[in-house]
C-alpha positions in Angstrom: -11.2 18.1 -47.5 -11.9 17.8 -43.8 -9.1 19.1 -41.5 -7.7 16.9 -38.7 -9.9 17.9 -35.8 -7.8 15.9 -33.4 -4.4 17.4 -34.4 -4.1 19.0 -31.0 -3.7 15.5 -29.5 -0.6 14.9 -31.6 0.9 18.1 -30.2 0.0 17.0 -26.6 1.8 13.7 -27.2 4.8 15.4 -28.6 5.0 17.5 -25.4 4.9 14.3 -23.3 7.8 13.0 -25.4 9.8 16.1 -24.9 9.2 16.0 -21.1 10.3 12.4 -21.0 6.8 11.4 -19.8 5.6 9.5 -22.9 5.0 5.8 -22.3 4.2 2.8 -24.4 2.3 -0.2 -23.1 4.4 -3.1 -21.8 3.3 -6.3 -23.5 2.9 -9.5 -21.4 3.9 -12.5 -23.4 3.4 -15.2 -20.8 1.2 -15.9 -17.8 0.6 -13.2 -15.2 3.1 -14.6 -12.7 5.7 -13.3 -10.2 8.4 -13.8 -12.7 7.3 -13.6 -16.3 8.0 -12.2 -19.8 7.3 -8.6 -20.8 8.5 -7.2 -24.1 10.7 -10.4 -24.7 12.5 -9.9 -21.4 12.1 -12.1 -18.4 11.6 -9.9 -15.4 10.6 -10.1 -11.7 7.1 -8.7 -11.9 6.4 -6.0 -9.2 3.7 -4.2 -11.1 0.7 -6.6 -11.1 -2.3 -6.6 -8.6 -2.1 -10.4 -8.5 -1.5 -10.4 -4.8 -2.1 -14.2 -4.2 -1.0 -15.5 -7.6 -4.6 -16.7 -8.3 -4.4 -15.8 -12.0 -2.7 -19.1 -12.6 -4.1 -21.2 -9.7 -5.0 -24.7 -10.8 -8.4 -24.6 -9.1 -9.4 -21.4 -10.9 -8.2 -22.8 -14.2 -10.2 -26.0 -13.8 -13.4 -24.3 -12.7 -13.2 -21.8 -15.6 -12.8 -24.6 -18.1 -15.6 -26.6 -16.6 -18.0 -23.6 -16.8 -17.0 -22.9 -20.4 -17.7 -26.4 -21.5 -21.0 -26.6 -19.7 -22.3 -23.0 -20.2 -20.5 -21.5 -23.2 -18.2 -18.5 -23.5 -20.7 -15.7 -22.8 -24.0 -14.8 -21.3 -25.4 -13.0 -24.3 -27.3 -10.3 -22.5 -27.4 -7.7 -19.7 -28.5 -8.9 -16.3 -31.9 -7.3 -16.4 -33.0 -8.9 -19.7 -31.6 -12.5 -20.4 -28.1 -12.4 -18.9 -28.6 -13.4 -15.3 -27.4 -17.0 -15.0 -27.6 -19.2 -12.0 -23.8 -19.0 -11.6 -24.0 -15.2 -11.2 -26.5 -15.5 -8.4 -24.4 -18.1 -6.7 -21.4 -15.8 -6.9 -23.3 -13.0 -5.4 -24.7 -15.2 -2.6 -21.1 -16.4 -1.8 -19.8 -12.8 -1.8 -22.4 -11.6 0.6 -21.7 -14.5 2.9 -17.9 -13.8 2.6 -18.4 -10.1 3.4 -21.0 -10.8 6.1 -23.7 -8.7 4.5 -27.3 -9.3 3.5 -26.6 -9.3 -0.3 -24.1 -8.4 -3.0 -24.2 -7.6 -6.7 -21.4 -8.1 -9.2 -20.3 -5.5 -11.7 -18.1 -5.7 -14.8 -15.2 -4.0 -13.1 -14.3 -2.4 -9.8 -14.4 1.0 -11.5 -18.0 0.3 -12.7 -19.0 -0.8 -9.2 -17.7 2.4 -7.6 -18.9 4.9 -10.2 -22.2 3.1 -10.8 -23.1 2.9 -7.1 -22.2 6.5 -6.2 -24.0 7.8 -9.2 -27.1 5.7 -8.5 -27.5 6.3 -4.8 -27.0 10.1 -4.9 -28.8 13.0 -6.6 -27.9 16.6 -7.3 -29.4 17.6 -3.9 -27.0 15.4 -2.0 -23.4 15.8 -0.7 -20.3 13.6 -1.1 -17.6 14.0 1.5 -14.5 12.3 0.1 -10.9 11.8 1.0 -8.7 13.7 -1.5 -6.8 10.6 -2.5 -9.9 8.4 -3.2 -9.8 6.4 -6.4 -10.7 7.9 -9.7 -13.8 5.8 -10.0 -15.2 7.4 -6.8 -14.4 10.8 -8.2 -16.1 10.1 -11.5 -19.1 8.5 -9.8 -19.5 11.6 -7.6 -19.4 13.8 -10.7 -21.9 11.7 -12.5 -24.3 11.9 -9.6 -24.2 15.7 -9.8 -24.1 15.8 -6.0 -22.1 18.5 -4.3 -18.5 17.2 -3.7 -16.6 18.3 -0.6 -13.1 16.9 -0.3 -11.1 16.6 3.0 -7.3 16.3 3.1 -6.0 12.8 3.1 -7.1 10.9 6.3 -7.8 14.2 8.1 -10.7 13.2 10.2 -10.9 16.5 11.9 -11.3 18.3 8.6 -14.1 15.8 7.6 -15.8 16.6 10.9 -15.7 20.3 10.2 -17.3 19.8 6.8 -20.1 17.6 8.2 -20.7 20.1 11.1 -21.5 22.8 8.6 -24.1 20.8 6.7 -27.9 20.9 7.6 -28.9 18.0 9.8 -31.4 16.8 7.2 -28.8 16.8 4.4 -28.3 13.3 2.8 -24.5 12.8 2.8 -22.2 10.0 1.6 -18.9 9.7 3.5 -16.4 7.7 1.5 -12.9 6.4 1.7 -10.6 3.9 0.1 -9.8 1.0 2.4 -6.3 0.8 1.0 -5.1 3.7 -1.1 -3.7 2.4 -4.3 -0.8 4.7 -4.8 0.6 5.1 -1.3 -0.5 1.7 0.1 -1.7 3.2 3.4 -5.0 2.3 5.1 -8.0 4.6 5.3 -9.1 6.0 8.6 -12.1 3.7 8.6 -12.9 3.4 12.4 -12.8 7.2 12.9 -14.9 7.8 9.7 -17.4 5.2 10.8 -17.8 7.0 14.1 -18.3 10.3 12.2 -20.9 8.7 9.9 -22.8 7.5 12.9 -22.6 10.9 14.7 -23.8 12.9 11.7 -26.2 10.3 10.1 -24.1 9.8 6.9 -24.1 6.9 4.5 -20.7 5.2 5.1 -19.0 3.7 2.0 -15.6 2.0 1.6 -13.8 1.0 -1.5 -11.9 -2.2 -0.5 -10.4 -3.0 -3.9 -6.8 -3.3 -2.7 -7.8 -4.8 0.7 -9.9 -7.7 -0.7 -7.9 -10.9 -0.3 -5.2 -9.0 1.6 -6.6 -7.7 4.9 -9.0 -9.3 7.4 -9.8 -12.9 8.1 -9.3 -14.9 4.9 -9.0 -11.6 3.0 -12.4 -10.1 3.9 -11.0 -6.6 3.7 -10.6 -3.6 6.0 -14.1 -3.8 7.4 -13.2 -7.1 8.9 -9.6 -6.0 9.7 -10.9 -3.1 11.8 -13.9 -5.0 13.1 -16.4 -2.6 11.5 -19.0 -5.1 10.5 -22.5 -3.5 10.6 -21.0 0.0 10.6 -20.3 0.4 6.8 -23.4 0.7 4.6 -21.7 0.2 1.2 -18.7 -2.1 0.7 -17.1 -2.1 -2.8 -14.6 -4.9 -3.7 -12.8 -6.2 -6.7 -12.6 -9.6 -8.4 -9.7 -8.6 -10.6 -6.8 -8.1 -8.1 -6.3 -10.6 -5.3 -9.2 -12.7 -6.6 -7.3 -13.1 -9.8 -10.1 -12.8 -12.4 -12.3 -9.8 -13.5 -15.0 -7.6 -12.1 -16.1 -5.7 -9.0 -18.9 -6.1 -6.5 -21.0 -4.1 -4.0 -22.0 -5.7 -0.7 -24.6 -4.3 1.7 -28.2 -4.4 2.6 -30.8 -6.2 0.5 -32.5 -2.9 -0.2 -29.2 -1.4 -1.5 -28.6 -4.3 -3.8 -32.1 -4.4 -5.2 -32.0 -0.6 -5.8 -28.8 -1.0 -7.7 -30.5 -3.7 -9.9 -32.9 -0.9 -10.9 -30.7 2.2 -11.0 -27.0 1.4 -11.5 -26.3 2.2 -15.1 -23.3 -0.2 -15.6 -25.4 -3.0 -14.3 -28.3 -2.1 -16.5 -26.4 -1.5 -19.7 -23.4 -4.0 -19.7 -23.4 -7.6 -20.6 -22.9 -9.9 -17.6 -19.8 -11.9 -16.9 -18.9 -14.9 -19.0 -19.6 -18.1 -17.1 -15.8 -18.9 -16.9 -15.2 -15.6 -15.0 -17.9 -16.2 -12.5 -16.7 -19.8 -12.0 -13.1 -18.6 -11.5 -14.3 -16.1 -8.9 -16.2 -18.8 -7.0 -13.1 -21.0 -7.0 -11.1 -18.0 -5.7 -13.4 -17.7 -2.7 -12.8 -21.4 -2.0 -9.1 -20.8 -2.1 -9.3 -17.9 0.3 -11.2 -20.1 2.8 -9.0 -23.3 2.3 -5.5 -21.9 1.7 -4.9 -19.0 4.2 -1.2 -19.7 3.9 -1.3 -17.7 0.7 -2.2 -14.5 2.6 0.5 -15.4 5.3 3.1 -15.8 2.5 2.0 -12.5 1.0 2.6 -10.6 4.2 5.9 -12.4 4.8 7.1 -11.3 1.4 5.8 -7.8 2.0 7.8 -7.4 5.3 10.9 -8.7 3.6 10.8 -6.4 0.7 9.8 -3.3 2.6 12.6 -3.8 5.0 15.0 -4.2 2.2 14.0 -1.0 0.4 14.1 1.0 3.7 17.5 -0.3 4.5 18.8 0.9 1.2 17.5 4.4 2.0 14.5 4.7 -0.4 11.5 6.8 0.5 8.6 4.3 0.7 6.0 6.8 2.1 3.3 5.8 4.5 2.7 2.3 3.1 1.0 -0.3 5.4 0.2 -2.9 2.7 1.9 -4.9 -0.1 1.7 -1.7 -2.2 5.1 -0.1 -1.6 5.9 3.1 -3.5 9.5 4.2 -4.1 8.9 8.0 -4.2 11.5 10.1 -6.0 9.5 13.3 -6.7 10.4 14.2 -10.3 8.4 12.5 -13.0 11.2 12.1 -15.5 13.4 10.6 -12.8 10.7 8.1 -11.8 10.3 6.9 -15.4 14.0 6.7 -15.8 14.2 4.6 -12.6 11.5 2.3 -14.0 13.2 1.9 -17.4 16.6 1.1 -15.8 15.0 -1.4 -13.5 13.4 -3.1 -16.5 16.8 -3.3 -18.2 18.1 -5.0 -15.0 15.3 -7.5 -15.1 12.7 -5.9 -12.7 9.3 -4.6 -13.9 8.2 -1.8 -11.5 6.0 0.7 -13.3 6.6 4.5 -13.0 3.7 6.5 -11.8 3.6 10.3 -12.6 1.1 13.2 -12.8 -1.9 13.2 -13.1 -2.1 9.8 -11.3 -0.1 11.3 -8.5 0.9 14.9 -7.6 3.6 16.4 -9.7 6.1 16.3 -6.9 5.2 12.8 -5.8 6.2 10.7 -8.8 7.3 7.2 -7.9 7.8 3.7 -8.9 5.1 1.6 -7.4 5.9 -1.9 -6.3 3.5 -4.7 -5.4 4.8 -8.0 -4.1 2.8 -11.3 -4.4 2.5 -14.4 -2.3 4.2 -16.3 -5.2 7.4 -14.3 -5.2 10.4 -16.2 -3.8 12.8 -14.5 -1.5 15.5 -15.0 -4.2 13.4 -13.1 -6.7 12.7 -10.3 -4.2 16.4 -10.1 -3.3 17.2 -9.9 -7.0 14.8 -7.0 -7.2 16.4 -5.3 -4.2 19.8 -5.6 -5.7 18.6 -4.0 -8.9 17.0 -1.1 -6.9 20.3 -0.7 -5.1 22.4 -0.6 -8.3 20.0 1.7 -10.2 19.2 3.9 -7.2 22.9 4.7 -6.7 23.4 5.2 -10.4 20.6 7.8 -10.6 21.6 9.5 -7.4 18.4 8.6 -5.6 20.2 6.8 -2.7 
């Protein structure tokens, strides 16, 4: 009889339980809204990436239903065989127009867009120079490329310069940063890194997943926010956060996009988006252009909530975005804070190692345009009660 070859995983899980770090998945039993139902409890939802509330926007619902009725529920193939539909090309045309680039290509997820692009563009003879807090998809794409990876301390432009200065002038190098860092909510040093890329002849890449729909005119991202158009070679965005649907995309030159058609493995080996998803994304772009008040409301709520947390004495780190961490340090304490908040009617997910450093455990909060001030004040009151109870404030 065969022994259990995976028995070591049971032991690992038991260790997590003993350390108070074991988590089960929260189950959403309603729509993804600012106030909704998880695990049979109605809660103020501070854990979703649904920045503008577009997951339930009537225009997105209507377009998705129309596309399903007209085109079916799936494409039935990968893009390079029989799965490129006219609606996919229209979405890519609109994304390129929105991002002010020559072209764009849609991937099945933001993770696939990052990992697939880095792995396709680079080879084992190349170099990646990457911020230490860049997203896991960038790290994985860099490893898949087999390029040499050099990491600089978070937002330390001088350290990045020292790395670049030591490389041969002919060395093909990708310099890469998040636009908004997903755990701390701070902005990448994009203007300074663009200047470095130009000085040393690097390929400049930014992952704007958490900036899409949030920063820049009509939510065009950090490239627009910092007025860096024409200075970033590869822009990665997401369709599953502020856009409210699913997927990721890469925007850049026509040559870049056509190369990814031929070499990006997620594009080559994954079935394309269902028509409903592409249609919803097109509707979301319309909403970004026609309803800028949603982004204004997002920022109004962000300012209100950040000010409330800071007034209570919580450590919110360097956040400059709607992502506002409440940093407590110890992992067990962070998860206890999250659990107690949930009991009080607030869903704010605890984040611990290995997602963040062992001494940087936190509860991560994200406000949405659709939160009311009453809901956010309810959440602040819960933070005040539980924070004092646990000795955090």
